[in-house]
Backbone bond lengths (Angstrom), bond angles and torsions (degrees), N, CA, C in turn:
res aa  C-N    CA-C-N  psi(-1)  N-CA   C-N-CA  omega(-1)  CA-C   N-CA-C  phi
1 M - - - 1.496 - - 1.504 104.70 -
2 T 1.326 122.08 137.90 1.430 126.10 179.26 1.611 108.59 -92.98
3 E 1.294 110.17 162.66 1.457 124.27 175.92 1.591 112.10 -67.92
4 E 1.379 112.98 -28.80 1.442 119.04 -170.72 1.568 110.07 -66.80
5 A 1.217 119.64 -20.03 1.501 116.91 -176.41 1.460 111.67 -66.21
6 G 1.360 114.23 -24.81 1.488 118.26 -172.58 1.591 113.39 -97.76
7 T 1.336 115.11 3.35 1.379 123.74 179.31 1.554 108.42 -80.95
8 A 1.306 118.90 146.71 1.429 125.48 172.73 1.507 110.23 -81.20
9 P 1.390 112.72 148.18 1.434 112.98 -178.98 1.424 118.99 -66.68
10 K 1.420 122.34 141.30 1.357 123.41 -170.27 1.589 108.52 -62.83
11 Q 1.356 115.01 136.12 1.588 118.01 163.98 1.436 110.51 -73.61
12 P 1.267 116.18 139.35 1.546 119.07 167.50 1.528 112.31 -51.75
13 K 1.255 117.17 147.19 1.355 125.14 176.05 1.516 109.82 -57.67
14 E 1.228 117.46 136.20 1.565 122.25 -178.44 1.597 108.28 -74.82
15 S 1.330 114.05 131.83 1.438 119.51 179.98 1.491 106.90 -56.08
16 E 1.407 113.83 148.85 1.494 116.61 165.55 1.348 126.58 -57.05
17 V 1.303 114.64 -28.87 1.535 119.73 172.11 1.488 115.22 -76.21
18 L 1.388 115.83 -7.88 1.435 115.27 179.16 1.570 114.56 -109.84
19 T 1.384 114.72 11.86 1.361 121.86 177.34 1.509 114.05 -66.45
20 Q 1.278 120.61 158.52 1.491 120.86 -179.77 1.559 111.04 -56.71
21 A 1.382 114.65 -39.32 1.355 123.04 -175.66 1.520 109.68 -70.30
22 S 1.233 116.94 -38.60 1.577 119.27 177.10 1.435 110.27 -67.68
23 L 1.303 118.41 -43.24 1.402 120.23 -175.62 1.635 112.72 -67.26
24 I 1.296 111.38 -33.77 1.537 117.98 175.86 1.455 110.76 -66.26
25 H 1.411 118.07 -38.69 1.414 115.37 179.09 1.547 108.74 -74.56
26 L 1.310 123.07 -26.37 1.397 125.20 179.75 1.531 102.33 -71.08
27 A 1.299 127.96 -49.76 1.256 133.93 -175.49 1.559 113.02 -54.46
28 R 1.396 110.02 -46.93 1.399 116.29 -176.98 1.543 112.36 -72.44
29 G 1.289 119.27 -28.54 1.358 127.16 176.18 1.556 112.40 -69.84
30 L 1.443 114.04 -50.99 1.470 117.23 -176.28 1.584 108.73 -85.71
31 G 1.269 118.83 -19.65 1.464 117.72 173.22 1.422 118.84 -65.77
32 K 1.292 116.26 -18.32 1.482 120.55 -179.82 1.521 106.24 -79.85
33 E 1.272 121.07 -24.01 1.508 123.11 -177.32 1.513 107.03 -65.25
34 S 1.445 112.40 150.35 1.450 115.50 -178.08 1.619 109.64 -64.29
35 N 1.302 118.48 -28.21 1.452 124.03 -179.29 1.544 107.60 -99.73
36 G 1.345 120.00 26.08 1.432 121.97 -175.82 1.632 117.64 -56.69
37 L 1.441 107.78 -39.26 1.472 110.16 175.75 1.515 118.80 -71.34
38 T 1.280 116.82 -6.79 1.504 122.26 167.14 1.471 112.53 -59.44
39 F 1.313 116.41 -36.23 1.493 117.93 -169.04 1.598 111.43 -68.57
40 P 1.248 119.02 -43.19 1.567 116.20 170.30 1.392 115.03 -61.50
41 M 1.350 123.91 -34.43 1.391 132.22 177.82 1.600 103.44 -60.76
42 L 1.338 116.21 -52.96 1.427 120.07 -175.37 1.541 108.85 -61.89
43 L 1.262 121.20 -22.82 1.378 126.56 173.58 1.488 120.10 -83.76
44 N 1.318 109.70 4.70 1.525 121.53 177.42 1.472 114.53 72.07
45 I 1.399 114.32 26.89 1.478 119.27 168.66 1.498 105.72 -78.25
46 P 1.373 117.25 123.44 1.479 119.94 -178.49 1.517 112.72 -58.51
47 T 1.292 114.42 140.72 1.419 120.65 179.45 1.561 114.19 -53.16
48 T 1.375 116.77 -40.08 1.369 122.67 176.79 1.465 114.44 -58.69
49 T 1.349 114.40 -36.80 1.495 126.67 -179.69 1.519 105.34 -63.61
50 I 1.292 114.22 -51.59 1.530 116.89 -177.83 1.496 113.50 -67.33
51 V 1.308 117.22 -36.78 1.511 117.73 173.29 1.528 112.25 -64.20
52 N 1.278 115.73 -39.92 1.461 116.20 176.90 1.536 109.63 -64.61
53 I 1.395 121.07 -41.29 1.478 122.85 177.25 1.630 107.57 -58.51
54 I 1.318 114.82 -41.51 1.446 118.57 -176.25 1.562 110.95 -55.31
55 Y 1.384 112.21 -53.19 1.375 124.41 -179.94 1.477 119.91 -64.53
56 E 1.345 112.28 -33.02 1.479 121.94 171.76 1.531 108.44 -61.65
57 N 1.214 119.85 -38.87 1.440 128.92 -169.57 1.632 105.13 -78.71
58 N 1.303 118.94 -39.35 1.426 122.74 -172.00 1.513 109.38 -158.54
59 E 1.281 120.43 118.16 1.387 124.84 177.37 1.405 122.63 -50.13
60 N 1.416 110.30 -24.56 1.518 120.01 -179.57 1.492 110.37 -96.69
61 G 1.209 119.32 9.44 1.459 127.34 177.73 1.502 108.95 66.38
62 L 1.270 119.67 -129.80 1.432 124.43 -175.90 1.569 114.16 -104.56
63 L 1.415 113.14 14.21 1.490 118.56 -179.67 1.541 105.04 -68.32
64 N 1.341 112.82 139.01 1.498 124.01 178.46 1.557 111.32 56.32
65 D 1.310 115.62 30.65 1.489 120.22 178.74 1.519 110.34 -76.50
66 D 1.423 116.42 135.96 1.432 115.19 179.12 1.613 106.67 -100.19
67 G 1.358 114.76 16.33 1.460 115.22 174.95 1.721 110.18 114.62
68 T 1.350 108.43 -23.85 1.516 115.32 -168.38 1.624 105.89 -73.82
69 Q 1.426 115.58 -38.59 1.384 118.90 177.18 1.540 112.32 -62.94
70 Q 1.298 113.30 -50.64 1.444 116.42 179.81 1.525 116.58 -58.67
71 C 1.489 116.26 -40.45 1.409 116.78 165.26 1.474 118.57 -50.89
72 A 1.326 117.53 -48.59 1.464 129.81 -178.92 1.566 103.40 -57.26
73 V 1.307 124.03 -43.73 1.433 126.16 -173.77 1.502 107.33 -69.01
74 V 1.339 114.58 -50.94 1.423 118.81 -176.75 1.576 110.17 -64.50
75 E 1.291 120.43 -30.37 1.461 125.77 178.74 1.672 105.47 -64.27
76 K 1.355 110.69 -55.02 1.552 115.74 -179.78 1.418 106.96 -55.37
77 C 1.257 122.56 -44.11 1.509 124.05 -170.37 1.615 109.02 -70.02
78 L 1.351 115.30 -36.75 1.413 116.39 176.08 1.531 113.64 -67.72
79 L 1.345 114.65 -40.30 1.486 117.65 178.25 1.477 110.73 -68.27
80 L 1.400 120.79 -30.04 1.402 120.09 170.01 1.358 114.36 -66.54
81 W 1.326 117.59 -46.82 1.505 124.73 171.43 1.521 110.30 -42.78
82 R 1.343 112.54 -57.16 1.494 119.74 -177.56 1.516 112.88 -50.57
83 K 1.309 113.87 -48.50 1.403 123.44 179.71 1.518 110.15 -58.35
84 R 1.372 118.22 -52.68 1.419 127.29 -179.71 1.411 117.74 -57.83
85 T 1.404 119.31 -27.85 1.445 125.91 -173.02 1.550 113.51 -112.38
86 T 1.379 113.47 20.66 1.616 113.64 178.38 1.355 108.41 -63.18
87 E 1.298 127.96 -25.88 1.563 122.15 -174.95 1.529 110.42 -80.95
88 Q 1.307 121.14 -11.07 1.347 123.33 -176.71 1.522 108.83 -80.22
89 K 1.338 119.91 155.41 1.447 119.84 175.20 1.620 110.78 -71.32
90 N 1.310 112.93 145.53 1.490 121.29 -178.80 1.452 111.96 -46.94
91 K 1.332 120.26 -46.25 1.401 127.07 -178.22 1.513 111.44 -60.28
92 D 1.315 117.46 -45.93 1.471 117.78 175.76 1.439 114.93 -63.20
93 R 1.399 117.74 -40.59 1.419 120.75 179.76 1.609 109.42 -61.67
94 V 1.273 114.95 -41.22 1.459 120.51 -178.25 1.595 107.40 -64.83
95 K 1.288 112.29 -45.69 1.484 113.89 178.17 1.489 114.92 -61.36
96 S 1.288 118.27 -31.81 1.514 123.88 172.64 1.528 109.28 -61.57
97 L 1.209 119.24 -44.21 1.554 126.14 179.16 1.450 107.65 -63.35
98 E 1.305 116.91 -47.14 1.450 124.09 -176.68 1.494 109.99 -64.52
99 K 1.323 119.43 -47.11 1.423 127.41 -179.90 1.516 108.61 -56.42
100 A 1.332 118.40 -50.37 1.398 125.76 -175.98 1.631 112.59 -63.64
101 M 1.383 110.69 -41.70 1.459 111.57 174.15 1.549 112.13 -71.74
102 R 1.214 123.12 -29.19 1.427 119.08 174.98 1.560 111.27 -72.11
103 E 1.307 118.37 -33.16 1.443 122.84 176.48 1.464 108.50 -68.41
104 M 1.306 123.53 -20.47 1.398 128.75 178.63 1.434 111.63 -89.24
105 G 1.389 115.69 -6.45 1.441 120.11 177.83 1.654 110.29 87.99
106 K 1.223 113.82 16.49 1.596 116.57 -178.71 1.445 108.70 -104.10
107 M 1.360 116.57 63.80 1.423 128.85 -177.44 1.592 113.72 -54.54
108 E 1.312 106.66 -49.00 1.520 116.29 179.66 1.512 111.27 -64.78
109 L 1.321 114.44 -42.79 1.488 114.19 179.13 1.509 114.30 -67.34
110 A 1.380 114.56 -38.11 1.472 120.01 176.63 1.545 109.77 -64.70
111 D 1.409 123.05 -33.94 1.429 118.34 172.33 1.452 111.94 -68.19
112 L 1.333 117.06 -38.75 1.541 118.23 -178.38 1.548 109.25 -71.67
113 L 1.246 115.52 -27.43 1.540 114.15 173.39 1.513 111.03 -66.61
114 M 1.331 118.25 -39.89 1.479 119.02 -174.84 1.472 107.91 -77.08
115 E 1.356 120.56 -30.23 1.424 123.72 177.57 1.628 108.67 -69.33
116 R 1.271 117.98 -42.03 1.513 121.12 172.97 1.460 110.79 -59.51
117 F 1.264 117.66 -47.14 1.530 123.53 -179.53 1.513 107.96 -57.49
118 Q 1.346 120.64 -46.72 1.422 128.43 -173.09 1.515 105.05 -70.18
119 N 1.254 123.20 -31.21 1.484 129.58 -173.55 1.674 109.07 -96.50
120 H 1.199 115.31 -0.22 1.482 122.07 -179.45 1.538 112.53 59.05
121 Q 1.276 118.29 44.32 1.478 128.23 -177.60 1.475 108.88 -111.94
122 E 1.390 112.86 147.14 1.530 117.95 174.49 1.491 108.56 -84.93
123 I 1.338 110.26 164.83 1.439 118.86 177.32 1.621 100.18 -88.33
124 T 1.294 109.72 131.06 1.461 119.25 -178.46 1.632 110.95 -123.87
125 P 1.300 118.51 170.20 1.525 116.69 -177.46 1.605 114.83 -54.95
126 D 1.362 110.60 -28.54 1.517 113.88 -178.57 1.553 109.94 -75.89
127 F 1.214 122.07 -0.62 1.460 122.79 174.28 1.492 110.21 -58.80
128 F 1.218 118.34 -32.79 1.510 130.02 -172.67 1.554 109.91 -92.49
129 A 1.404 121.01 -14.01 1.430 122.01 -176.28 1.426 116.05 -67.77
């Protein structure tokens, strides 16, 4: 009897646009937008979870925020979303990101996301240039 029988099936390799670094760049870009907190909501992160993350970051919430707090909140939300969706297929996860971006009116970014997904490229800071 071989040892292989007891090993778990291999998970498919995570897409480059779903890596932690890619999602951080995505969060930092979208988090700067006035409607940046809409993005995690469109990914089905519960509002109470988002509010809890806001107050974990800063006891004053987003009052007098210059955008850095909101970016940090969107970043934590995206990383939470990544963790919660690991069982889904990469394609489905990327489609969720694309749909949320389109619902925010970010059509060009959604197209670029799909292009990077198809070309196996990460999201980098130049994604928003």
